[in-house]
C-alpha positions in Angstrom: 0.0 0.0 0.0 2.9 2.4 0.7 2.4 5.3 3.1 -0.7 7.5 3.2 -1.1 10.5 5.6 -3.5 13.4 5.7 -3.4 16.6 7.8 -5.7 19.6 8.2 -4.5 22.6 6.3 -4.6 25.2 9.1 -2.8 23.3 11.9 -1.4 20.4 9.9 2.0 19.4 8.3 3.5 18.9 4.9 6.3 16.4 4.7 8.9 16.2 2.0 9.8 12.8 3.4 6.2 11.5 3.1 6.3 12.3 -0.6 9.5 10.6 -1.4 12.4 11.3 -3.8 10.8 10.4 -7.1 8.1 13.0 -6.9 5.0 12.2 -9.0 6.3 9.0 -10.4 3.4 7.6 -12.3 1.9 5.6 -15.1 0.4 6.6 -18.4 -1.8 3.7 -19.7 -2.2 4.0 -23.5 -4.7 2.1 -25.8 -3.2 1.2 -29.2 -5.3 0.6 -32.3 -3.4 -2.5 -33.3 -4.4 -6.1 -32.4 -2.0 -8.1 -30.2 -1.5 -10.4 -33.2 -0.3 -7.4 -35.3 1.9 -6.3 -32.4 3.5 -9.7 -31.9 4.3 -9.9 -35.6 6.3 -6.7 -35.3 7.7 -6.9 -31.8 11.3 -7.6 -32.8 11.3 -4.4 -34.8 9.0 -2.4 -32.5 10.8 -2.9 -29.2 14.3 -1.8 -30.5 12.7 1.2 -32.2 11.1 2.3 -29.0 14.4 1.7 -27.2 16.2 3.8 -29.8 13.7 6.7 -29.7 13.2 7.0 -25.9 16.3 7.6 -23.9 16.6 5.4 -20.8 19.1 4.4 -18.2 20.9 6.0 -15.2 21.6 9.7 -15.9 20.1 9.5 -19.4 19.7 12.7 -21.2 16.8 13.5 -23.6 16.6 14.9 -27.1 15.2 18.1 -25.8 17.5 20.8 -24.6 15.5 23.4 -22.7 16.7 26.9 -22.0 15.9 28.6 -18.6 12.6 30.2 -19.7 11.4 27.0 -21.4 12.1 24.9 -18.3 10.3 27.4 -16.1 7.3 27.2 -18.4 7.2 23.4 -18.0 7.4 23.8 -14.2 4.5 26.2 -14.2 2.2 25.0 -17.0 2.9 21.3 -17.1 1.5 19.3 -20.0 0.1 22.5 -21.6 3.7 23.3 -22.6 4.0 19.9 -24.2 0.8 20.2 -26.2 1.6 23.7 -27.3 5.0 22.4 -28.6 3.6 19.4 -30.5 3.9 16.8 -27.8 0.6 15.1 -27.1 -3.0 16.3 -27.6 -5.7 18.1 -25.6 -7.4 14.7 -25.2 -4.3 13.5 -23.4 -4.7 16.4 -21.0 -8.3 15.5 -20.2 -7.2 11.9 -19.4 -4.5 12.9 -16.9 -4.8 13.3 -13.2 -4.9 17.1 -12.3 -5.2 17.6 -16.1 -1.4 17.3 -16.1 -0.8 20.5 -14.2 -0.9 21.6 -10.6 -1.5 25.3 -10.4 -0.3 28.2 -8.2 3.4 27.5 -8.3 6.5 29.7 -8.1 9.4 28.2 -10.1 11.9 30.2 -8.0 11.2 27.7 -5.1 13.1 25.1 -7.2 16.8 25.4 -6.7 19.2 26.0 -9.6 20.8 22.6 -8.9 17.4 20.9 -9.4 16.8 22.8 -12.6 20.2 21.9 -13.9 19.6 18.2 -13.2 16.2 18.4 -15.0 17.0 20.6 -18.0 18.3 17.8 -20.2 16.1 15.0 -18.8 12.7 15.9 -20.1 11.5 13.0 -22.2 13.6 10.3 -20.5 12.6 7.0 -18.9 15.3 6.7 -16.3 16.3 3.5 -14.6 15.3 1.4 -11.6 11.7 0.2 -11.6 10.8 2.6 -14.5 9.7 0.8 -17.6 7.8 0.9 -20.9 5.7 -2.2 -21.5 3.6 -3.2 -24.5 0.7 -5.3 -23.2 -2.2 -7.5 -24.3 -5.5 -7.3 -22.5 -6.1 -10.8 -21.2 -9.2 -10.4 -18.9 -12.0 -7.9 -18.6 -13.9 -7.9 -15.2 -16.0 -4.8 -15.6 -17.1 -4.4 -19.2 -19.0 -1.1 -18.6 -16.2 0.7 -17.0 -13.7 -0.7 -19.4 -15.7 0.6 -22.4 -16.2 4.0 -20.8 -12.4 4.4 -20.8 -11.7 2.9 -24.2 -11.1 -0.8 -23.6 -13.5 -2.7 -25.8 -12.5 -6.2 -25.1 -9.7 -8.8 -24.6 -8.3 -8.6 -28.2 -6.7 -5.2 -27.6 -3.3 -3.8 -27.0 -2.2 -1.4 -24.3 1.1 0.2 -23.3 2.1 1.3 -19.8 4.7 4.0 -19.4 6.1 4.2 -15.8 8.5 7.0 -14.8 8.8 10.1 -12.7 10.4 13.6 -12.3 13.9 12.3 -12.8 16.8 14.3 -11.3 14.8 17.4 -10.8 12.3 15.8 -8.5 15.0 14.0 -6.6 16.9 17.2 -6.0 13.7 19.0 -4.9 13.2 16.3 -2.3 16.8 16.4 -1.2 16.8 20.2 -0.9 13.6 20.4 1.2 14.5 17.5 3.5 17.5 19.6 4.6 15.3 22.8 4.8 12.7 21.0 6.9 15.3 19.3 9.1 16.7 22.7 9.9 13.3 24.2 10.7 12.2 21.4 13.2 13.5 23.3 16.2 11.9 26.5 15.1 8.4 24.9 15.1 9.0 22.5 18.1 8.8 19.4 16.0 10.4 16.2 17.3 10.9 13.2 15.0 12.2 9.6 15.4 13.2 9.4 11.8 14.6 12.4 9.9 13.4 11.0 6.6 10.0 12.2 7.8 11.2 15.8 8.0 8.2 18.2 7.7 7.0 21.7 8.4 3.7 23.3 9.2 1.7 23.4 6.0 1.0 27.2 6.3 4.6 28.1 7.2 7.1 29.5 4.6 9.1 26.3 4.6 5.9 24.3 4.1 4.5 26.5 1.3 7.9 26.8 -0.5 8.1 23.0 -0.5 4.5 22.6 -1.7 5.3 25.0 -4.6 8.5 23.2 -5.5 6.9 19.8 -5.3 4.1 20.9 -7.6 6.8 22.1 -10.1 8.3 18.6 -10.0 4.8 17.1 -10.5 4.3 19.3 -13.6 7.7 18.2 -14.9 6.8 14.5 -14.4 3.5 14.8 -16.2 5.2 16.6 -19.1 8.0 14.0 -19.1 5.5 11.2 -19.6 3.6 13.1 -22.3 6.7 13.9 -24.3 7.6 10.2 -24.3 4.0 9.4 -25.2 4.4 11.4 -28.4 7.7 9.6 -29.2 5.9 6.3 -28.6 3.4 7.4 -31.3 6.2 8.4 -33.6 7.9 5.0 -33.1 4.7 3.0 -34.0 4.4 5.1 -37.1 8.0 4.4 -38.0 7.5 0.6 -37.6 4.0 0.3 -39.2 4.6 2.9 -41.9 1.3 4.6 -41.1 -0.3 6.6 -38.3 -1.4 4.4 -35.5 -4.1 5.7 -33.2 -2.8 5.7 -29.6 -5.0 7.2 -27.0 -4.3 7.9 -23.3 -6.7 5.9 -21.2 -5.5 7.6 -18.1 -2.3 9.0 -16.5 -2.0 8.7 -12.7 0.7 9.4 -10.2 2.1 8.6 -6.7 4.7 10.1 -4.4 2.7 13.4 -4.1 0.9 15.7 -1.7 -2.3 17.3 -2.8 -5.1 19.3 -1.3 -8.2 17.2 -1.6 -11.7 17.1 -0.1 -12.2 13.8 1.6 -15.7 13.2 3.0 -16.3 16.9 3.5 -12.9 17.7 5.0 -10.2 19.7 3.1 -6.9 18.0 3.7 -3.3 17.9 2.5 -3.1 14.2 1.5 0.4 12.5 1.1 0.7 9.4 -0.9 4.2 7.7 -1.0 4.2 4.5 -2.9 0.4 4.8 -3.1 -1.9 6.1 -5.8 -5.2 7.9 -5.9 -8.5 5.9 -5.7 -11.5 8.1 -6.2 -15.0 6.9 -7.1 -15.4 6.0 -10.7 -11.9 7.1 -11.8 -9.2 4.8 -13.1 -6.6 3.2 -10.8 -3.5 1.7 -12.5 -1.4 -0.9 -10.6 1.7 -2.3 -12.2 3.2 -5.7 -11.5 6.8 -6.6 -11.7 8.7 -7.1 -14.9 7.2 -10.0 -16.9 4.1 -10.3 -14.8 0.6 -8.8 -15.2 -0.6 -5.2 -14.6 -4.2 -4.1 -13.8 -6.7 -1.4 -14.5 -9.0 -0.9 -11.6 -11.6 1.8 -10.6 -11.7 3.8 -7.4 -14.4 3.5 -4.8 -16.3 5.4 -2.1 -14.9 2.9 0.4 -11.4 4.0 -0.3 -12.4 7.6 0.7 -13.6 6.1 4.0 -10.7 3.7 4.7 -7.5 5.2 3.0 -8.1 8.9 2.2 -9.0 7.8 -1.3 -5.8 5.8 -1.9 -4.8 2.4 -3.2 -1.6 0.5 -3.9 0.5 1.7 -6.8 2.3 -1.5 -7.7 3.3 -5.0 -6.6 5.9 -3.7 -4.1 9.3 -5.2 -3.4 10.1 -8.2 -1.2 13.9 -8.0 -1.9 16.2 -5.0 -2.0 17.9 -4.1 -5.2 21.3 -5.0 -3.8 20.0 -8.4 -2.7 18.4 -9.0 -6.1 21.6 -8.2 -8.0 23.4 -10.7 -5.7 20.7 -13.3 -6.3 20.0 -13.1 -10.0 21.8 -12.8 -13.3 20.4 -10.3 -15.8 21.0 -12.7 -18.7 19.1 -15.5 -17.0 16.1 -13.2 -16.4 16.2 -12.1 -20.1 16.2 -15.7 -21.2 13.3 -16.6 -18.9 11.2 -13.7 -20.3 12.1 -14.4 -23.9 11.2 -18.0 -23.4 7.6 -16.8 -22.7 7.6 -14.9 -26.0 8.4 -11.4 -24.6 10.9 -9.1 -26.3 13.2 -7.3 -23.8 15.5 -4.3 -24.2 17.4 -2.8 -21.3 20.3 -0.3 -20.7 22.1 -3.0 -18.7 21.9 -6.6 -17.5 22.2 -5.3 -13.9 18.8 -3.6 -14.1 17.2 -6.8 -15.2 18.7 -8.5 -12.2 17.5 -5.9 -9.7 14.1 -5.8 -11.3 13.7 -9.6 -11.4 10.1 -10.7 -11.0 11.1 -12.8 -7.9 12.2 -9.6 -6.2 8.5 -8.4 -6.0 5.3 -9.5 -4.4 2.8 -11.5 -6.4 0.8 -8.8 -8.1 -2.3 -11.0 -8.4 -2.4 -11.4 -4.6 -2.0 -7.6 -4.2 -4.9 -7.0 -6.6 -7.0 -9.7 -4.8 -6.4 -7.8 -1.5 -7.3 -4.3 -2.7 -10.3 -5.7 -4.6 -11.7 -7.7 -1.7 -11.3 -4.8 0.7 -13.0 -2.6 -1.8 -10.1 -0.1 -1.9 -10.2 -0.4 -5.7 -12.0 -2.8 -7.9 -10.7 -4.9 -10.8 -11.6 -3.8 -14.4 -9.0 -5.4 -16.7 -5.8 -7.4 -16.6 -2.9 -6.9 -19.0 0.0 -9.2 -19.7 3.3 -8.1 -21.2 4.5 -8.6 -24.8 7.5 -6.4 -24.9 9.4 -4.6 -22.2 11.9 -1.7 -22.1 13.9 -1.1 -18.9 16.4 1.7 -18.1 
């Protein structure tokens, strides 16, 4: 489930630690107008083309080189900058949480170091558990909700794009952890764990962080939409024609937002957890090579979890332990034996993201479904995977 915490606005807290380092890491789930059979026939060309066109890996730099004013515009306007510059469509905006932009931000609350780290990373996948996965819809559990959001049936192809705010978001988190640590004495706050450093929401330190965090959120939404456009370009390159690719929904985690929950206006933190609001999509990814799910949010989640659900399968083994336990080449062979096509920036990342290092996503989904935190709509299985 991750960590979920909510505070009153007037006398409550905002915590940089409770948002995490990869601010607004999230998933864009796309629906592709090509059958799984057509995709499978072209996988060995499609996966390398996507890998070529979408920069990935540790420290990867994108094809975009933003100047200072352009970066500030991204931080303030989010995906609106992307669409105005030819990346994505207005329909993508409508199908993204927060419409792809959190408002009322001041880009000067983001440090120059954070901006320098992000300037060349817009449109990059990154590394770790970030991925691009072409999928086949294997099961539909709620036909009405599935059709409402563009899934007509099992013979359909989807693509999940999972990444975050890259170095910019990480630096924002690092900067404000230090700022909030220094302000603890000023506000009489005592903590057992400095990773939960926080400040009163209405304080300068709290409001500055909220602004900087929202800038990182806007960067991450834009990052995913830029790559979504390059995904469209890659399909056109392989199939020699325009392929209709629509955003079903884009959702995020590692974020703090002002939300009204059962009549109370709160600052809700979700770290490793994603939003689950009634009749809105919830996307939960599995581990590499396993299934992912589309679900729908519920009223019960508002009552139990401040409108939150799990965001993924969750690790049972550290990355270090996984690298010690598995060999990347072995993992690649296992997945390829199942018919999947895999491309990665290194064998090490395949080892650290081995399916065995994660919980069984089917059991995770069973739990959130049975508790009514989010309800199953569709199951997707992987055809091709790109890892950083």
